[in-house]
C-alpha positions as CSV (number, residue, x, y, z in Angstrom):
1,X,0.1,0.1,0.3
2,X,1.3,3.4,-0.8
3,X,-0.4,6.2,0.8
4,X,0.8,9.6,-1.2
5,X,-0.1,13.0,0.7
6,X,-3.3,12.0,2.1
7,X,-5.6,14.5,3.2
8,X,-8.7,13.8,5.2
9,X,-11.6,15.8,6.6
10,X,-14.6,15.0,8.5
11,X,-17.5,17.7,8.3
12,X,-15.1,20.2,6.5
13,X,-12.7,20.0,9.5
14,X,-9.2,19.0,8.3
15,X,-8.1,15.9,10.4
16,X,-5.0,14.2,8.4
17,X,-2.9,16.4,6.6
18,X,-0.4,15.3,3.8
19,X,0.2,12.0,4.9
20,X,2.5,9.8,3.0
21,X,3.6,6.1,3.9
22,X,4.5,3.0,1.9
23,X,3.7,-0.4,3.7
24,X,5.8,-2.9,2.1
25,X,4.7,-7.1,1.8
26,X,5.5,-8.5,4.9
27,X,6.3,-5.3,7.0
28,X,5.0,-4.8,10.3
29,X,4.3,-1.0,10.8
30,X,3.2,0.6,14.0
31,X,1.5,4.0,14.3
32,X,1.7,5.8,17.5
33,X,0.7,9.5,19.0
34,X,-1.3,10.9,21.5
35,X,-5.2,11.2,21.7
36,X,-6.9,13.1,18.7
37,X,-3.8,12.7,16.9
38,X,-6.0,11.5,14.0
39,X,-5.0,7.4,14.1
40,X,-8.2,6.1,13.9
41,X,-9.6,8.8,11.6
42,X,-6.7,7.6,9.3
43,X,-7.5,3.9,9.7
44,X,-11.1,4.9,8.9
45,X,-10.1,6.7,5.8
46,X,-7.8,3.9,4.4
47,X,-10.7,1.6,4.7
48,X,-13.2,4.0,2.9
49,X,-15.7,5.0,5.7
50,X,-17.8,7.4,4.1
51,X,-18.0,9.7,7.0
52,X,-14.4,10.6,6.3
53,X,-13.8,12.4,3.1
54,X,-10.5,12.3,1.2
55,X,-9.8,15.8,-0.1
56,X,-6.3,15.3,-1.4
57,X,-3.6,12.8,-2.3
58,X,-4.4,9.0,-3.0
59,X,-4.2,5.5,-2.0
60,X,-2.5,2.7,-4.2
61,X,-2.9,-0.8,-3.2
62,X,-1.7,-3.6,-5.3
63,X,-1.1,-1.2,-8.1
64,X,-4.5,0.1,-8.1
65,X,-6.0,3.1,-7.1
66,X,-8.5,2.7,-4.3
67,X,-8.4,6.2,-3.0
68,X,-12.5,6.3,-4.0
69,X,-13.3,2.6,-3.8
70,X,-16.3,1.9,-1.7
71,X,-15.4,-0.4,1.4
72,X,-16.9,-3.5,0.3
73,X,-14.4,-3.3,-3.0
74,X,-11.3,-2.6,-0.6
75,X,-12.3,-5.4,1.4
76,X,-12.6,-7.7,-1.7
77,X,-9.1,-6.7,-2.8
78,X,-7.5,-7.8,0.6
79,X,-7.8,-4.8,3.1
80,X,-9.0,-5.8,6.4
81,X,-9.7,-3.0,9.6
82,X,-10.1,-4.5,12.9
83,X,-12.2,-1.8,15.1
84,X,-11.2,-0.2,18.4
85,X,-14.8,-0.5,19.4
86,X,-16.4,-3.2,17.6
87,X,-20.4,-2.7,17.2
88,X,-22.7,-5.4,18.5
89,X,-25.3,-6.9,16.1
90,X,-28.1,-8.1,18.2
91,X,-29.9,-11.0,16.4
92,X,-26.9,-11.9,14.0
93,X,-25.2,-15.1,15.2
94,X,-21.3,-15.1,14.9
95,X,-21.4,-18.3,12.6
96,X,-23.9,-16.7,10.0
97,X,-21.9,-13.4,10.2
98,X,-18.5,-15.1,9.5
99,X,-19.7,-17.3,6.7
100,X,-21.7,-14.5,4.7
101,X,-18.5,-12.3,5.1
102,X,-16.5,-15.2,4.0
103,X,-18.3,-15.8,1.1
104,X,-18.6,-12.1,0.0
105,X,-14.5,-12.0,0.2
106,X,-13.5,-15.3,-1.1
107,X,-16.6,-17.2,-2.7
108,X,-18.8,-19.7,-1.8
109,X,-17.9,-22.7,0.4
110,X,-19.9,-25.4,2.0
111,X,-21.4,-25.1,5.2
112,X,-19.3,-28.3,6.6
113,X,-16.1,-27.1,5.1
114,X,-16.5,-23.6,6.6
115,X,-17.4,-24.7,10.0
116,X,-14.3,-27.1,10.2
117,X,-12.0,-24.1,9.2
118,X,-13.8,-21.8,11.8
119,X,-13.1,-24.5,14.5
120,X,-9.1,-24.6,13.3
121,X,-8.7,-20.9,13.7
122,X,-10.9,-20.9,17.1
123,X,-8.4,-23.4,18.4
124,X,-5.4,-21.1,17.6
125,X,-7.1,-18.4,19.8
126,X,-8.5,-20.7,22.6
127,X,-12.0,-19.8,21.6
128,X,-14.9,-22.2,23.0
129,X,-17.0,-23.1,20.3
130,X,-20.4,-22.4,21.8
131,X,-18.9,-18.7,20.8
132,X,-20.0,-19.3,17.2
133,X,-23.9,-19.6,18.8
134,X,-23.7,-16.0,20.1
135,X,-24.8,-12.9,18.5
136,X,-22.2,-10.7,17.3
137,X,-20.2,-8.9,20.0
138,X,-23.7,-8.8,21.9
139,X,-22.4,-9.0,25.7
140,X,-18.9,-9.9,24.8
141,X,-15.9,-8.7,27.3
142,X,-13.5,-6.7,25.6
143,X,-11.4,-9.7,25.0
144,X,-13.8,-11.5,23.4
145,X,-14.4,-8.7,21.1
146,X,-10.7,-8.4,20.2
147,X,-10.3,-12.4,19.8
148,X,-13.4,-12.0,17.4
149,X,-11.5,-9.5,15.4
150,X,-8.6,-12.0,15.2
151,X,-11.0,-14.8,14.2
152,X,-11.8,-12.9,10.9
153,X,-8.5,-11.9,10.4
154,X,-7.3,-15.5,10.5
155,X,-10.5,-16.7,8.1
156,X,-10.8,-13.8,5.6
157,X,-6.5,-14.0,4.8
158,X,-6.4,-10.0,3.9
159,X,-3.2,-8.9,2.2
160,X,-3.2,-6.1,4.7
161,X,-4.5,-5.7,8.4
162,X,-5.1,-2.4,9.9
163,X,-5.3,-3.2,13.5
164,X,-7.0,-0.2,15.5
165,X,-5.7,-0.5,19.0
166,X,-6.0,-4.5,18.8
167,X,-4.3,-4.4,22.4
168,X,-6.6,-1.9,24.3
169,X,-7.9,-3.4,27.3
170,X,-6.5,-6.6,27.6
171,X,-5.0,-8.6,30.2
172,X,-1.5,-10.3,29.6
173,X,-3.1,-13.6,28.9
174,X,-5.1,-12.4,26.1
175,X,-2.4,-10.2,24.8
176,X,-0.3,-13.3,24.2
177,X,-3.2,-14.8,22.6
178,X,-3.6,-11.9,19.8
179,X,0.1,-12.1,19.5
180,X,-0.4,-15.6,18.6
181,X,-2.8,-15.0,16.3
182,X,-0.9,-12.4,14.5
183,X,2.0,-14.6,14.4
184,X,-0.4,-17.4,12.8
185,X,-1.7,-14.9,10.3
186,X,2.1,-14.1,9.5
187,X,3.1,-17.8,9.0
188,X,-0.1,-18.4,6.9
189,X,1.0,-15.2,4.5
190,X,4.2,-14.1,4.9
191,X,3.8,-11.1,2.6
192,X,0.9,-9.9,5.0
193,X,1.5,-6.2,5.8
194,X,0.5,-5.1,9.4
195,X,-0.6,-1.7,10.2
196,X,-0.8,-1.5,14.0
197,X,-2.2,1.6,15.8
198,X,-1.3,1.5,19.6
199,X,-0.8,3.6,22.4
200,X,1.2,1.1,24.6
201,X,4.7,-0.9,24.0
202,X,3.0,-4.0,25.5
203,X,1.9,-5.6,22.1
204,X,5.6,-4.6,20.7
205,X,6.9,-7.0,23.1
206,X,5.3,-9.9,21.3
207,X,5.5,-8.3,17.5
208,X,8.6,-6.7,16.7
209,X,7.9,-3.9,14.1
210,X,10.1,-3.1,11.1
211,X,8.7,0.6,11.3
212,X,7.7,3.0,13.9
213,X,5.7,6.1,12.9
214,X,4.4,9.3,15.3
215,X,1.3,11.1,14.3
216,X,0.6,14.6,15.9
217,X,-2.4,16.6,14.9
218,X,-3.0,14.8,11.6
219,X,0.3,14.8,10.4
220,X,3.5,12.4,10.5
221,X,6.3,14.0,12.4
222,X,8.9,11.0,13.1
223,X,9.6,7.5,11.8
224,X,12.0,5.1,13.1
225,X,12.8,1.3,13.5
226,X,11.8,-0.3,16.8
227,X,14.1,1.8,18.8
228,X,11.7,4.5,18.5
229,X,9.3,2.9,21.0
230,X,12.1,3.2,23.6
231,X,12.3,6.9,22.7
232,X,8.9,7.4,23.2
233,X,8.2,5.8,26.3
234,X,11.0,7.9,27.9
235,X,10.3,11.2,26.2
236,X,6.7,11.1,25.1
237,X,5.0,12.2,21.8
238,X,7.5,14.7,21.1
239,X,8.4,16.1,17.5
240,X,11.6,16.3,18.8
241,X,13.1,13.4,20.9
């Protein structure tokens, strides 16, 4: 994915300004920054959320311009977004949701074959099989919601995964499960690009990034390797560190 001079606004208010970044196959990019800096807004814009208007720049993915593609087209091309706060859908079971989403993204699959695939991925994440009969995110704990996001990632096998605070609100055991899921996704597809948005170093103790970036007031102000995380921990989110 190549993001060039991207500008994003919400209700005529500028949120992201001249953001440029190239996310290479197999790389792990981490985006950090203070609250309100525009990290989630950037994630939504990359996924094509209609509430976020691209006012400049472009997004190229696998040599295609997807700047103004609708969400479902981006998903079919292999763009995946894990939400910071996934919404509940009363009346829709996890299994029905997953199967219909899989068919929309990957093509038709027999019920028995899909169920076996789900069981395989649920085992990786330590998810009880009864989970599949619950309604989507209804009554889920924070950890269950994050595991459900990871289950979708493992099932749908995208080319790029944008993970918006996949580690927030997790205890150490749940964090290890999420890290294990990410590693499994990378093992299944070594070219998988990860774009991890986080406030914390904890997830980075398990998944070592190749690139770390700092976003402030909608602008990319600093980039480096994994050692930049230590600088941020020591000095905070300052432009000059």
